[in-house]
Every structure is written in structure tokens, then in C-alpha cells.
C-alpha positions as CSV (number, residue, x, y, z in Angstrom):
1,X,-18.1,-7.9,13.5
2,X,-21.6,-6.8,12.9
3,X,-23.0,-6.9,9.4
4,X,-23.9,-3.2,9.4
5,X,-20.4,-2.0,10.1
6,X,-18.4,-0.6,7.2
7,X,-14.7,-1.2,6.7
8,X,-12.5,0.7,4.2
9,X,-9.1,0.2,2.6
10,X,-7.4,3.4,1.6
11,X,-5.2,2.2,-1.2
12,X,-2.2,4.4,-2.3
13,X,-1.0,3.2,-5.7
14,X,1.1,4.3,-8.6
15,X,3.5,6.4,-6.5
16,X,6.8,5.7,-4.7
17,X,8.4,6.2,-1.3
18,X,10.7,9.2,-0.8
19,X,12.7,10.2,2.2
20,X,13.5,13.8,2.6
21,X,14.1,13.6,5.6
22,X,10.9,11.9,6.5
23,X,9.3,9.0,4.6
24,X,6.4,9.9,2.5
25,X,4.5,8.4,-0.5
26,X,4.8,10.6,-3.5
27,X,2.6,10.7,-6.6
28,X,0.1,8.1,-7.7
29,X,-3.5,8.0,-6.7
30,X,-5.6,7.2,-3.6
31,X,-8.5,4.8,-3.9
32,X,-11.0,4.2,-1.1
33,X,-12.5,0.7,-1.2
34,X,-15.3,-0.8,0.9
35,X,-14.2,-4.4,1.8
36,X,-15.2,-7.1,4.3
37,X,-12.3,-8.0,6.6
38,X,-13.8,-11.5,7.1
39,X,-13.0,-12.3,3.4
40,X,-9.5,-10.9,3.2
41,X,-6.4,-13.2,3.0
42,X,-3.0,-12.3,1.7
43,X,-3.9,-13.7,-1.8
44,X,-7.2,-11.9,-1.8
45,X,-5.5,-8.6,-1.0
46,X,-3.0,-9.2,-3.8
47,X,-5.9,-9.9,-6.1
48,X,-7.7,-6.7,-5.1
49,X,-4.5,-4.7,-6.0
50,X,-3.6,-6.6,-9.1
51,X,-6.9,-7.3,-10.8
52,X,-9.4,-4.9,-9.2
53,X,-7.2,-1.9,-9.5
54,X,-5.2,-2.9,-12.6
55,X,-1.7,-3.0,-11.2
56,X,0.0,-6.2,-12.2
57,X,3.6,-5.4,-11.1
58,X,3.2,-5.2,-7.4
59,X,6.4,-5.6,-5.5
60,X,5.4,-4.9,-1.9
61,X,2.2,-3.9,0.0
62,X,2.6,-2.0,3.2
63,X,0.1,-0.9,5.8
64,X,0.4,2.2,8.0
65,X,-0.3,1.5,11.6
66,X,-3.5,3.5,12.4
67,X,-3.1,5.9,15.3
68,X,0.5,6.9,14.4
69,X,1.2,10.2,12.6
70,X,4.2,9.5,10.4
71,X,5.0,6.8,7.9
72,X,8.5,6.6,9.1
73,X,8.9,3.6,11.6
74,X,5.1,2.9,11.3
75,X,4.9,1.0,8.0
76,X,4.7,-2.8,8.1
77,X,5.1,-5.1,5.1
78,X,2.3,-7.5,4.2
79,X,3.9,-10.6,2.8
80,X,1.8,-13.6,4.0
81,X,-1.4,-14.5,5.9
82,X,0.3,-13.9,9.3
83,X,1.2,-10.3,8.3
84,X,-2.3,-9.9,6.8
85,X,-3.8,-10.9,10.2
86,X,-1.7,-8.3,11.9
87,X,-3.1,-5.7,9.5
88,X,-6.6,-7.0,10.0
89,X,-6.3,-6.5,13.8
90,X,-5.7,-2.8,13.2
91,X,-8.3,-2.5,10.4
92,X,-11.1,-4.0,12.5
93,X,-10.2,-1.8,15.4
94,X,-10.0,1.5,13.4
95,X,-12.6,0.6,10.6
96,X,-10.1,1.7,7.9
97,X,-6.5,1.0,7.0
98,X,-4.0,2.8,4.7
99,X,-2.2,0.4,2.3
100,X,0.7,1.6,0.2
101,X,1.8,-0.3,-2.9
102,X,5.3,-0.4,-4.4
103,X,5.4,-1.2,-8.1
104,X,8.0,-2.4,-10.5
105,X,8.9,-0.1,-13.2
106,X,7.4,-1.5,-16.4
107,X,9.9,-0.2,-18.9
108,X,13.0,1.0,-17.0
109,X,15.3,3.4,-18.9
110,X,18.9,2.4,-18.4
111,X,21.5,5.1,-19.0
112,X,25.1,4.0,-19.6
113,X,26.7,7.4,-19.2
114,X,26.1,10.2,-16.8
115,X,25.7,13.6,-18.5
116,X,25.9,16.6,-16.3
117,X,23.0,19.1,-16.6
118,X,24.3,22.5,-17.6
119,X,22.4,25.8,-17.9
């Protein structure tokens, strides 16, 4: 990679996946970050998400394969350095990569009974 090339991570955070009937990421925000693929490892990626963006409850990080239109069947989980390398191959080729972050719910509300909604 030449030093004058720019590489971007398009980070989708704070939302959740929905399937109706196609998979999409709903809510949250999109953050565009300029990063150097040569310095990215799995742990560095987690650090970017957790510390740099302020989300400490990351469950999973996915990347969307560039060149494919829909999220369905085109999302891959990033869970170690091997899966990070697979993501890097796409990122270097396309110059940017979409990452989707699933978060834990900080304070879940647990309901013991189901109450029907009536008008």
C-alpha cells in the first residue's frame, strides 16, 4: 500500500439488526473513520470501537463484503486475527469497509407478564 492512499472504516454503531424480510441495520449512527490497514489487528479493531467511539458493550463486529448489495448472506463476523485478515483483504481492495457493531443492552427491562395492548 502506498502512503498516500486513504482507507476508511464506515462504522455502524448503536443500532440493531432487523429482518423484515431482508436483513438491515436499524437505528444508531454511522461514523466514517480514516484508518491505516497496516496497523489493524482484531484487538486494535475492538479498541477503536470500544475506546475511540465509546461503546464498551460490544458483542459482535461484522463486516459487509464490498461489492455485494444486500446485508443478507453478505455479513461476516470478525472474531479473531484470521477473520480480521479476511476483512482487510476486502478493505485494501475497495479502500473502505462497512463494519456493523452489535451491542449488549446496558439495562435490560425484564417483564414478567405480557399485557395486551388495547385501544
